N, C-alpha and C positions, 0 to 999 in steps of 0.2 A: 176609495179607488186607489189602486196601486199603479204607480208610474214607473215603468221600466227605465233603467239608465245603464249606460255602458260603464264598465269598471274603469277606474283611473289607472294611468300608467303605473306599473309596479305593483298594483293590487292583484291578489289572486284572481285569475280569470282573464287578466288583460293580455294583450298580444305580447307586450314586453316581458311580462312575468313568464308566459309560456316559453318565450325564446330563451330567457335566462335559465329557466329550469332545464330546458333541453341542452343548453351549453354546459351547465353544471354536470348533467348526467354524462355528457361526452367527455368532459375533463376527467371524470372519475374512472372512465374506461381504461385510460393509460396515462398516468400522471408522472411528471418529472422525468420524462424520457431524455436521455443524454448519451452521447458517446463518451464512455469513461476511459477506455484504453484504445490506443491506436498503434498498430505495428506496420510493417511494410506491406503485408498482404491480408491483414485482418483488422477488424474493429470489434470491440466489446461494447454493446449497448446495455444500459441499465435503466430501470424505472423504479420509482418509489412506491407505486401502487397501481393495481390493475383490477379489472373485473375478471371473473373466470372466463376462459376462452383461449382460442389459438392466437398467437402473436407471430407474425411473419415479417421478416426483413428481406428485401431484395435489392440488388444493385447489379444491373446488367445480367450476366448469367449466374451470379452468386445468389444463393437463397438459403435461408435458415428459418425454421419454424419451431416454436416451443408451445406446449400446452400449459397455460397458467391456471393454477387453482385459485388465483386471486392473490393480491398483495404484491410485495416487491419482487423483482425478478431481473434476470440477465440473459443475454443472448450473444453468441459470437458468430460473426459473419466472416467467413474465410474465402480465399480465392480471389481477392481483390488485386488490382494492378498497383504496383508500388509507385510512390512519389506522384500521386495523382489525386485530384479533387474528385471525389466519388459521391454521387447522389444516391442516397439510401432511402427507400420507401418502406415505411413500417405501417402495418395494418393490423388492427384487432378484428376478430371475427364478428364483433357486433357492428362493424361498419366504420369505426373511427380510423383515421389514417393520419400519418405524419410524414413529412419529408425533411431529411437532414442532409447537409453537405459536409463531408469530412475529408480532409486531405491525409492520405496515407503517408507513412514515413519513407524516406529514401533509405535503403540499406547502407550500412557503413561501407567505406571503400574496401576493396580487396575481398579475398575468399573468406567464408565463415570458418572459424576455428574452434570455438567452444561456447558453452552456455553455463550460466549459474543463476541461482535464485536466492532471494533473501526474504526472511520474515523478521518482523520487529515487534517488540512489546506484546508478547503473548499474555502476560500477567496471569498465568495459571494460578488459581486460588481466588481470583477476584469474584466478588458476588454483587457488586453495585457499580454504578457509574454516575457521572454528573458532578457539577461543581460542589454540591453538598452531599454527594454519594447517596442520593435518594432514589435513583432509578434502579429498579430491580427487575429481574426477568419475569415478564407477565405470562410466559408461554405455558408454564406448568410442566415443562420437560425436566426430567430428573437430572440429566447431565448438565453441569454448570455451563453458562454461556461461554466463558473464557476457554473451556476445554473443547467444546464442540466447534467454536470458531477457529481455534488453533488446529484441530484435527482436519477440518475442511480446507483451511488455507494450505497446510502442508500437502495434503493429497492433490489439490489442484496445481500447486506449484511444481510438484514432482511429475505431473503429467504434461507439463509444458515443455515439449521437445526433448525429453530425456536429458535433464541438466547433468553436468559433470560435478557439481558441488552445490551444497546448501549452506548458507550462512545465516545464523540466528543472532540478531544484533541487540541482545540485552533485554532486561526486564522479562526474562523467561518465566519467572515466578512473580507473585504479587508481594510476598513478604519474606521470601527465602526460607520458608518453613520446610522441615524435612518431608512432611506429607505432600507439600506442593512439588518438591523435587521428585518424589516418587511418582506422582501423576505425570510430570513432564517426562521422566524416564520412559514411562509406558508409551507416550506419544512418539518419542524419538526412536524407539526401537523399531517402529514401522518404516523409518527412513532407510532407503536402500542405496543411498549415495553418500560419499564422504561429507561430514558435517563439521564446520568450524563454528564456534560460538564464543560470545563474550558476555560478561556480566553487565547488568544495569544497576542503577541505584536501588531499585526495588529488590534486587537479589541480595543486596548487602545488609539486609536487616537480620539480626540486630548488630552483627559485627562481621568483620571480614573472615572470621573463622569458619563461616558456613560455606565458603567457596574454596574449593569444591566440597560439597557436603559428603559425609561418609555414605558410601553406597552409590555415589554417582558414577556409574560405570556403564556407558552405552557404547557398544562396539562401533568403531569408525568415527567417534566424536572426539574432537579436540577443543578444550576450553582454553582460551587465550590467557597466558600467565607469564609475562604481561602481553605477549603477542603470540599469534599463531600464523604460520605462513604456508600457502600451498600454491604451486605453480600449475597453471592450466596452459593449454595451447594459446599463446598470444597474450597472456595476462598473469601477473603475480597478484594474488589476493593476500592482503595483510589484515588480519583481524586483531584489534587491540582493545585492551581493558582501560576504559577512561573513568572508572568509578573513583570517586572521592568519598571514602567511607564516612557515613553519617550525614552526607550532604546530598541534595538533589542535583546540584550542578556537577559538572565533570571536571577533569583535569588531564593534561598531557605531561605534567611535570615528571612523572615516573616512567613514561612510556614513549614520549615524543622522539627521543634519540634513537630508541630501538626501531621505531617505525621508519625514521629517515635512513638509518643504516640499511635496513632491509630493502627499502626502495632504491637506494643508491647501488646496491649490489645486484639488482635485477637486470637481466638482459632483455626484458620485455616491459610493456606498459604496466601500470600499477593501479590497483583498486584498493583503497583503504576503507575498512569497515569499522565504525565506532558505534557505541550506543549514543553518546552525547554529540550533537552537532557542534562544529566550530562556530561560535557566534559571530555575526557580522560586526565589523568595526563601527558601522554607522547607524545601526538600528537596534532597538530593543525588541526581544522576542521572549515569549513565555511558553513553556518553562525555560529557564536559562540552561544553556549547554556548557561548553568549555568557554571560560571567560574570554572577552574580546582580545585582551592583550596577548594571552597565550595563543589564541587561535590565529591572529593575524601573523605573528612571527612564525608559527609552525607552517602555515600555508605558504608564506613567502619562501621559506627554505625548501619546502617540498616542490614548489613550482620551479625553483632553480635547478633542483636535482632531477625532477621528473615532470616536465611540463605535460607529458602524456600520462596523466593520472586523473582518477576520479575518486572523490571522497564521498561516502554515503553513510548516513546515520539514521537513528530512530529517535526515541525519547519524547519528541514533541507531539506524536500521534497525528501528524498532518503531512501533506505532501508539498514540497517546495524545492525549487532549484535556484541556485545563484552561481555566478562565475567569479572566480578569484584569479585574475590574470588568465593564464591558459587552463587553469583547473576548473572542473565542474564539481560543485558541492551540492548534494541532495539530501533531503529528509524524506523518509517514507513512513506512511501512516501505520497504525497498529492493526493487528489481525482482529482485535477483540471489540472495537467500537467503530462508529461511523468514520469513514466509509467501509472499513473492514477489508484490508487489502494485503497483497504481497507483491514483490517486484521480481522481474526477470531481466537478465542481461545477456545480450548476444554479442560475442566478441568476434570481430573480423580483423584481418591483417592491418587495416588502416583506421580502425575506430571501434566504437561500442554503441549499442542501442539499449536504452532503458525503457521498460514498460511497467507501469503499475496497474494491476488488474484487481477489480473487486472480487472477493470470494463469492462465488455464484451459488453455492449450495443453499437451498431454501432455509435450512435450519440456521445458517449463519446470516443470511440476508435479513431475515425477520428481526433478529436482535439488532444488527448493525443499523438498520433503517430506523428502528425505535430510538437509537442513540442520537440520531440526527436532531432530536428535539432538545438536547442538553443545552444548558446556558440560554434558555429561552429561545432556542432555535438558532442561535448564533453559531453553534458548533457545526451545524449542517452546512453553513455558508463558508466557514473558515477552514475546516479540516481537509476537504478534498484537494484544494489548491487548483491551479489552472491546468488545463489539459496539457499544455506545452511544458509544464513542470513535471508532469507524470510520465509523459511519453515523448522521447526525443532521440535523435541520432547525433552522436558527437564524434566527428573525425579527430583522430589524434593529431595534435600539432606536430610539425616536424621539429626535431631537436637540433 
């Protein structure tokens, strides 16, 4: 005789098992949804995985829809009210829905004057990632990931409101080889706005003699030696070479005075662009940037000369903001690994707005999302930084 019995909780066939399975399927429909970038009238939403189908975001009268082939993706929702908490409903065509509340930024004070965009740490020539460099591109695409992510980031940055200037903040190549510079030259020839660039420590292999390399000749491009300066409406941009040849950390010993002189002579607020970030006096961060002693003294002097200044760097491949007195100091992540991003700056009469946006092209997102798993998944938690560190409005302090 066979006696029928009900399945135990959690066993296949139980009500709990069926519920958990249904929940798992729904989570897979749209995973790791987040607001990655916020501006005054727009929000960029990103997700780490999705099932194929249509994904729609709505907020009041604003609406945007993308068709996802599956995998990671991004969507921009425009036409939002500024300086407002906005409720955004996101729906997948399989029935899954999410609700997010995001506060849009207030625009800086005064009339808008100019825009610029920055990219950091392209590492053209890189073929691997991770702590032990064991992560390699599983896509089978012929074009190396560092090249296709750089190309996509440059294209998206240049479509962001017709910027007046592009700044490339070092580690343009992976090892400073002539072949890597040749590929970089090809990428930069497509840039149709003025470009200022500085070297990074990776560009200085094996010696300083490779900078600038023979044949580096991109029209409209200026490589900082030791600084390069361009005045935009409402902002002086100073790009400086912080490379300490043969070392990963940076220095301001040979360039700090030039930066401060250029800042003091400016009749408008200043933005200083470096490869190495000035290290905090009170905390250790990896990889090291400009040593704390140099950094603290330099930022103190800059704050006295130009309290209306912003300092931005790359090198760490992460997003971070900190304040040094009246100054704002930021780090912006790499184009080539998670989260895979570029930064835009909107200059107004009374301030500046920063936004860091993920590169949304599918061929870039697929690789950058894979890089999230580096260092046992810690990289995916560490590198994006807080939303308020990526997107913010900074009114210039009165002098």
